[in-house]
VEXDRENNU-974737 format. One line per field, with one value per residue: residue in one letter; chain; x, y, z of N, C-alpha, C in turn. Coordinates in Angstrom, 3 decimals. Example, Ala and Ser with C-alpha at 12.3 -4.5 7.8 and 13.67 -1.06 7.14 Angstrom:
REM VEXDRENNU-974737
res <- c(A, S)
chain <- c(A, A)
n_px <- c(13.190, 12.850)
n_py <- c(-5.690, -2.250)
n_pz <- c(7.800, 7.080)
ca_px <- c(12.300, 13.670)
ca_py <- c(-4.500, -1.060)
ca_pz <- c(7.800, 7.140)
c_px <- c(13.200, 12.900)
c_py <- c(-3.300, 0.030)
c_pz <- c(7.800, 7.870)
REM end
This chain:
REM VEXDRENNU-974737
res <- c(M, M, Y, D, E, R, M, V, A, P, M, R, A, E, L, T, R, L, G, I, E, E, L, R, S, A, A, A, V, D, E, A, I, K, D, Q, P, G, T, Q, L, V, I, V, N, S, V, C, G, C, A, A, R, N, M, R, P, A, V, A, L, A, M, A, H, A, T, K, P, D, K, A, Y, T, V, F, A, G, N, D, A, D, A, T, R, Q, A, R, G, Y, F, T, G, Y, A, P, S, S, P, S, I, G, L, L, R, D, G, K, L, V, H, M, I, E, R, W, Q, I, E, G, R, S, V, D, A, I, A, G, D, L, K, T, A, F, D, Q, H, C, T, S, S, L, A, N)
chain <- c(A, A, A, A, A, A, A, A, A, A, A, A, A, A, A, A, A, A, A, A, A, A, A, A, A, A, A, A, A, A, A, A, A, A, A, A, A, A, A, A, A, A, A, A, A, A, A, A, A, A, A, A, A, A, A, A, A, A, A, A, A, A, A, A, A, A, A, A, A, A, A, A, A, A, A, A, A, A, A, A, A, A, A, A, A, A, A, A, A, A, A, A, A, A, A, A, A, A, A, A, A, A, A, A, A, A, A, A, A, A, A, A, A, A, A, A, A, A, A, A, A, A, A, A, A, A, A, A, A, A, A, A, A, A, A, A, A, A, A, A, A, A, A, A)
n_px <- c(90.496, 91.532, 91.002, 92.638, 90.982, 90.934, 91.207, 88.887, 86.825, 85.848, 84.557, 82.601, 81.126, 80.085, 77.785, 76.425, 75.874, 73.682, 71.655, 71.598, 71.734, 74.427, 75.450, 77.218, 77.656, 76.874, 74.599, 73.312, 72.633, 70.769, 68.803, 67.929, 66.903, 65.783, 62.643, 61.413, 58.972, 58.160, 60.295, 63.798, 66.870, 70.013, 73.297, 76.410, 79.204, 82.443, 86.025, 87.014, 88.025, 87.394, 84.728, 83.216, 83.521, 81.664, 79.349, 78.573, 77.909, 75.815, 73.932, 73.321, 72.078, 69.888, 68.547, 67.389, 65.161, 61.587, 60.191, 61.173, 63.023, 61.724, 63.583, 67.151, 70.315, 73.816, 76.765, 80.263, 82.435, 85.398, 86.065, 84.016, 83.514, 81.840, 79.285, 79.027, 79.110, 76.778, 74.815, 75.096, 74.078, 71.378, 71.119, 70.053, 70.995, 73.009, 76.466, 79.075, 79.854, 81.523, 81.547, 78.012, 74.410, 71.467, 67.956, 65.385, 62.232, 60.180, 62.215, 63.085, 64.966, 64.403, 65.505, 68.676, 71.858, 74.861, 78.496, 79.527, 77.545, 77.894, 80.526, 82.405, 80.210, 78.140, 77.364, 74.747, 73.513, 73.629, 72.173, 69.756, 69.005, 68.543, 66.435, 64.422, 64.058, 63.172, 60.739, 59.356, 59.225, 58.919, 56.751, 56.550, 58.013, 61.303, 61.559, 62.896)
n_py <- c(77.328, 75.829, 76.416, 76.119, 74.000, 74.384, 77.096, 78.103, 77.025, 78.553, 80.598, 79.248, 78.341, 80.703, 81.103, 78.600, 78.222, 79.738, 78.214, 77.890, 75.867, 74.039, 73.364, 71.005, 69.750, 69.490, 67.960, 68.112, 70.815, 70.968, 69.242, 70.694, 73.040, 72.851, 72.675, 73.103, 74.303, 77.594, 79.991, 80.455, 81.264, 81.744, 81.676, 82.617, 81.988, 83.257, 83.667, 86.157, 88.971, 91.703, 91.935, 89.735, 89.833, 91.644, 90.663, 88.169, 88.850, 90.598, 88.895, 87.397, 89.363, 90.010, 87.571, 87.577, 89.014, 89.501, 88.505, 85.967, 83.854, 80.618, 78.577, 78.407, 78.433, 77.690, 77.906, 77.346, 79.331, 78.590, 76.363, 74.436, 73.792, 72.547, 72.628, 75.381, 76.299, 75.081, 76.292, 78.961, 78.677, 78.987, 81.644, 83.344, 85.372, 86.748, 87.350, 85.190, 85.767, 86.502, 87.311, 86.534, 86.854, 85.197, 85.347, 83.145, 82.189, 79.499, 78.185, 80.034, 82.920, 85.873, 88.063, 89.591, 89.998, 91.219, 90.986, 93.608, 95.079, 94.572, 94.985, 97.396, 98.410, 98.930, 96.617, 97.000, 98.275, 96.315, 94.267, 95.616, 95.736, 93.003, 92.496, 94.100, 92.765, 90.308, 91.130, 91.818, 89.425, 87.124, 85.133, 83.731, 82.593, 81.362, 78.026, 76.585)
n_pz <- c(24.027, 26.939, 30.302, 33.477, 35.600, 38.356, 38.544, 37.330, 38.804, 41.122, 39.725, 38.325, 40.503, 41.528, 40.107, 40.127, 42.820, 43.154, 42.324, 39.654, 36.893, 35.657, 32.391, 30.661, 28.254, 24.722, 24.256, 26.737, 26.757, 24.620, 25.638, 27.821, 26.682, 24.008, 22.534, 24.978, 27.188, 28.499, 30.222, 29.849, 31.211, 29.905, 30.555, 29.439, 30.854, 31.822, 31.858, 31.466, 32.972, 32.758, 31.995, 33.021, 35.783, 36.728, 35.634, 36.839, 39.638, 38.983, 37.820, 40.098, 41.679, 40.039, 40.033, 42.485, 42.175, 42.105, 39.863, 37.768, 35.441, 34.374, 34.359, 34.816, 33.344, 32.831, 30.871, 30.325, 28.740, 27.005, 28.486, 28.384, 25.554, 23.544, 24.739, 25.063, 22.405, 21.459, 23.080, 22.262, 19.746, 20.058, 20.314, 18.208, 15.511, 16.765, 17.286, 18.575, 21.980, 24.955, 28.317, 28.079, 28.018, 27.494, 27.162, 26.860, 25.500, 25.403, 24.050, 22.180, 21.442, 23.261, 24.482, 24.647, 26.084, 25.362, 25.451, 25.092, 26.271, 28.861, 29.637, 31.349, 32.682, 35.580, 38.261, 39.227, 37.016, 34.990, 36.244, 36.420, 33.703, 33.279, 35.111, 34.017, 31.584, 32.616, 33.779, 31.464, 29.969, 31.543, 33.554, 35.846, 38.960, 39.591, 40.331, 43.140)
ca_px <- c(91.483, 91.053, 91.574, 92.812, 89.701, 91.060, 91.042, 87.516, 85.849, 85.126, 83.705, 81.442, 80.365, 79.376, 76.455, 75.738, 75.391, 72.384, 70.690, 71.680, 72.245, 75.523, 75.337, 78.610, 77.747, 75.891, 73.359, 72.669, 72.048, 69.554, 67.814, 67.411, 66.299, 65.036, 61.237, 60.988, 58.090, 58.524, 61.445, 65.101, 67.997, 71.219, 74.442, 77.724, 80.168, 83.723, 87.158, 87.278, 87.861, 86.836, 83.278, 82.588, 83.544, 80.416, 78.215, 78.116, 77.143, 74.575, 72.997, 72.882, 71.147, 68.673, 67.842, 66.661, 63.985, 60.338, 59.885, 62.389, 62.760, 61.350, 64.825, 68.379, 71.420, 75.080, 77.839, 81.505, 83.249, 86.812, 86.245, 82.980, 83.374, 80.671, 78.090, 78.977, 78.750, 75.368, 74.011, 75.135, 73.227, 70.036, 71.181, 69.863, 71.268, 74.070, 77.797, 79.568, 80.284, 81.746, 80.313, 76.760, 73.240, 70.294, 66.690, 64.586, 60.870, 59.849, 63.383, 63.384, 65.570, 63.556, 66.328, 70.100, 72.834, 76.173, 79.651, 79.668, 76.534, 78.322, 81.835, 82.459, 78.958, 78.043, 76.547, 73.353, 73.003, 73.440, 71.047, 68.558, 68.644, 67.985, 65.132, 63.480, 63.764, 62.358, 59.395, 58.725, 59.117, 58.713, 55.504, 56.581, 59.261, 62.149, 61.317, 64.161)
ca_py <- c(77.342, 75.244, 77.009, 75.204, 73.851, 74.964, 78.536, 78.456, 76.475, 79.595, 81.358, 78.382, 78.291, 81.966, 80.959, 77.367, 78.366, 80.416, 77.249, 77.893, 74.552, 74.063, 72.426, 70.776, 69.102, 69.949, 67.199, 68.668, 72.100, 70.700, 68.636, 71.739, 74.176, 72.536, 72.290, 73.216, 75.452, 78.534, 80.875, 79.940, 82.182, 81.005, 82.536, 82.172, 82.417, 83.520, 84.067, 87.566, 89.791, 93.032, 91.878, 88.693, 90.142, 92.332, 89.890, 87.169, 89.484, 91.166, 87.771, 87.083, 90.414, 89.864, 86.343, 87.859, 89.769, 88.749, 87.814, 85.291, 82.800, 79.307, 77.801, 79.166, 77.552, 78.328, 77.174, 78.071, 79.536, 78.318, 75.039, 73.530, 74.343, 72.001, 73.170, 76.816, 76.421, 74.694, 77.348, 80.133, 78.374, 79.466, 83.110, 83.653, 86.734, 87.361, 86.749, 84.672, 86.811, 85.987, 86.666, 87.008, 86.307, 85.135, 84.954, 82.459, 81.755, 78.334, 77.851, 81.096, 84.088, 87.059, 89.169, 89.243, 90.940, 90.840, 91.442, 95.074, 95.650, 94.204, 95.605, 98.779, 98.810, 98.530, 95.455, 97.445, 98.567, 95.031, 93.622, 96.350, 95.253, 91.656, 92.595, 94.638, 91.655, 89.339, 91.694, 91.817, 88.131, 86.008, 85.243, 82.963, 82.601, 80.177, 77.043, 76.049)
ca_pz <- c(25.092, 28.195, 31.498, 34.595, 36.301, 39.696, 38.408, 36.951, 39.761, 41.878, 38.794, 38.103, 41.758, 41.723, 39.504, 40.536, 44.207, 43.060, 41.810, 38.197, 36.483, 34.695, 31.274, 30.276, 26.940, 23.733, 24.485, 27.930, 26.353, 23.851, 26.531, 28.697, 25.980, 22.789, 22.689, 26.376, 27.400, 29.554, 30.023, 30.247, 31.202, 29.537, 30.838, 28.968, 31.863, 31.190, 32.688, 31.158, 34.164, 32.493, 31.874, 33.837, 37.221, 37.051, 35.139, 37.808, 40.717, 38.419, 37.705, 41.468, 42.074, 39.229, 40.418, 43.720, 41.742, 42.281, 38.610, 37.283, 34.445, 34.910, 34.516, 34.566, 32.978, 32.503, 30.187, 30.576, 27.535, 27.227, 29.072, 27.891, 24.195, 22.847, 25.385, 24.764, 20.979, 21.329, 23.709, 21.379, 18.605, 20.377, 20.321, 16.798, 15.074, 17.564, 17.187, 19.860, 22.903, 26.312, 28.739, 27.498, 28.688, 26.636, 27.774, 25.857, 25.839, 24.575, 23.237, 21.210, 22.074, 23.365, 24.978, 24.635, 26.633, 24.846, 26.220, 25.034, 27.159, 30.208, 29.825, 31.800, 33.330, 36.982, 38.621, 39.310, 35.672, 34.305, 36.929, 36.019, 32.367, 33.437, 35.787, 33.033, 30.661, 33.354, 33.904, 30.143, 29.309, 32.467, 34.280, 37.090, 39.706, 39.453, 41.393, 43.687)
c_px <- c(90.847, 91.775, 91.691, 91.521, 89.760, 90.849, 89.577, 86.462, 85.134, 84.189, 82.449, 80.523, 79.592, 77.963, 75.733, 75.227, 74.042, 71.285, 70.655, 72.380, 73.320, 75.313, 76.734, 78.773, 76.672, 74.550, 72.603, 71.997, 70.741, 68.446, 67.144, 66.579, 65.368, 63.634, 60.750, 60.108, 58.621, 59.749, 62.712, 66.135, 69.230, 72.398, 75.709, 78.729, 81.543, 84.779, 87.397, 86.993, 87.154, 85.318, 82.639, 82.573, 82.301, 79.190, 77.694, 77.377, 75.833, 73.517, 72.451, 71.839, 69.819, 67.867, 67.121, 65.378, 62.734, 59.967, 61.183, 62.012, 62.387, 62.580, 66.009, 69.532, 72.679, 75.989, 79.107, 82.344, 84.712, 87.068, 85.244, 82.581, 82.122, 79.370, 77.928, 78.542, 77.254, 74.457, 73.964, 74.288, 71.788, 69.962, 71.125, 70.118, 72.373, 75.373, 78.198, 80.176, 80.422, 82.218, 79.120, 75.610, 72.068, 69.075, 65.826, 63.191, 60.525, 60.978, 63.785, 63.893, 64.614, 64.327, 67.780, 70.909, 74.210, 77.275, 79.749, 78.640, 76.826, 79.598, 81.724, 81.193, 78.901, 77.177, 75.070, 72.746, 72.716, 72.239, 69.737, 68.071, 67.981, 66.599, 64.065, 63.073, 62.888, 60.911, 58.642, 58.390, 58.797, 57.412, 55.520, 57.923, 59.998, 61.883, 62.643, 63.909)
c_py <- c(76.764, 75.919, 75.940, 75.176, 74.431, 76.472, 78.903, 77.958, 77.551, 80.422, 80.560, 78.446, 79.574, 81.901, 79.718, 77.444, 79.077, 79.468, 77.216, 76.608, 74.698, 72.976, 72.251, 70.079, 69.665, 69.244, 67.748, 70.003, 71.863, 70.121, 69.708, 72.787, 73.787, 72.026, 72.322, 74.443, 76.368, 79.353, 80.248, 81.060, 81.343, 81.962, 81.896, 82.796, 82.497, 83.878, 85.570, 88.461, 91.095, 93.015, 90.908, 89.040, 90.919, 91.539, 88.929, 87.795, 90.109, 90.081, 87.429, 88.096, 90.268, 88.634, 86.486, 88.648, 88.888, 87.948, 87.268, 84.303, 81.490, 78.458, 78.715, 78.190, 78.366, 77.351, 77.997, 78.126, 79.281, 76.962, 74.025, 73.983, 73.837, 72.568, 74.654, 77.046, 76.115, 75.772, 78.582, 79.920, 78.822, 80.998, 83.626, 85.129, 87.435, 86.599, 86.201, 85.788, 86.195, 87.117, 87.236, 86.296, 86.348, 84.720, 84.377, 82.174, 80.656, 78.020, 78.894, 82.326, 85.277, 88.270, 88.709, 90.377, 90.437, 91.442, 92.966, 95.772, 95.342, 94.975, 97.059, 99.285, 98.262, 97.280, 95.847, 97.697, 97.273, 94.296, 94.307, 95.928, 93.877, 91.709, 93.118, 93.542, 90.607, 89.843, 91.644, 90.421, 86.949, 86.222, 84.518, 83.108, 81.296, 79.255, 76.470, 74.741)
c_pz <- c(26.352, 29.359, 32.570, 35.404, 37.712, 39.668, 38.137, 37.944, 40.576, 40.988, 38.441, 39.322, 42.030, 41.149, 40.014, 41.975, 44.256, 42.590, 40.295, 37.772, 35.419, 33.646, 30.689, 28.937, 26.021, 23.950, 25.694, 27.612, 25.603, 24.726, 27.395, 27.949, 24.842, 23.121, 24.138, 26.544, 28.510, 29.203, 30.579, 30.141, 30.898, 29.631, 30.292, 29.929, 31.217, 32.224, 32.571, 32.355, 33.919, 32.436, 32.865, 35.317, 37.646, 36.627, 36.204, 38.997, 40.221, 38.265, 39.096, 41.939, 41.328, 39.640, 41.760, 43.431, 41.867, 41.033, 38.036, 36.186, 35.135, 35.210, 34.234, 34.389, 32.726, 31.767, 30.404, 29.308, 27.881, 27.855, 28.551, 26.488, 23.482, 23.425, 25.049, 23.324, 20.789, 21.921, 22.816, 20.129, 18.813, 20.367, 18.883, 16.503, 15.834, 17.389, 18.557, 20.704, 24.289, 27.201, 27.980, 28.200, 27.710, 27.443, 26.666, 26.401, 24.858, 23.585, 22.217, 21.955, 22.074, 23.878, 25.040, 25.252, 26.206, 25.708, 26.229, 25.919, 28.626, 30.573, 30.272, 32.464, 34.746, 37.142, 38.624, 37.932, 34.908, 34.915, 36.556, 34.644, 32.456, 34.069, 34.831, 32.044, 31.349, 33.444, 32.571, 29.632, 30.217, 33.251, 35.620, 37.769, 39.509, 40.627, 41.856, 44.386)
REM end
């Protein structure tokens, strides 16, 4: 399903204004993740109000943490289908979920937050999960 771009633009901007790079094609996803060293945060953004309305502010809060992934990317489920499908291909062992957040090290999934772990939870709780994952798996700060 394609959503009206005017409707999703503010939802995209909530993440891109943080310096998170938007990937809009399958090739862009592979270029950013495949065989790349370091840590990559991959966010599957979504229109879903019940979960995404807390996910985006939680990501913003977590990205202010001292320890962060080397790179951060986002794809938009429902509008960038090829990019989303490709990104989910890196989430080995997990069913498609929107929104969701994967943390990869050297292109391999090391931590996953699925929709059910976002839905009904506070911004602080979701951000806390991300910060804990960053502390466990990341060694450097995101270069802006």
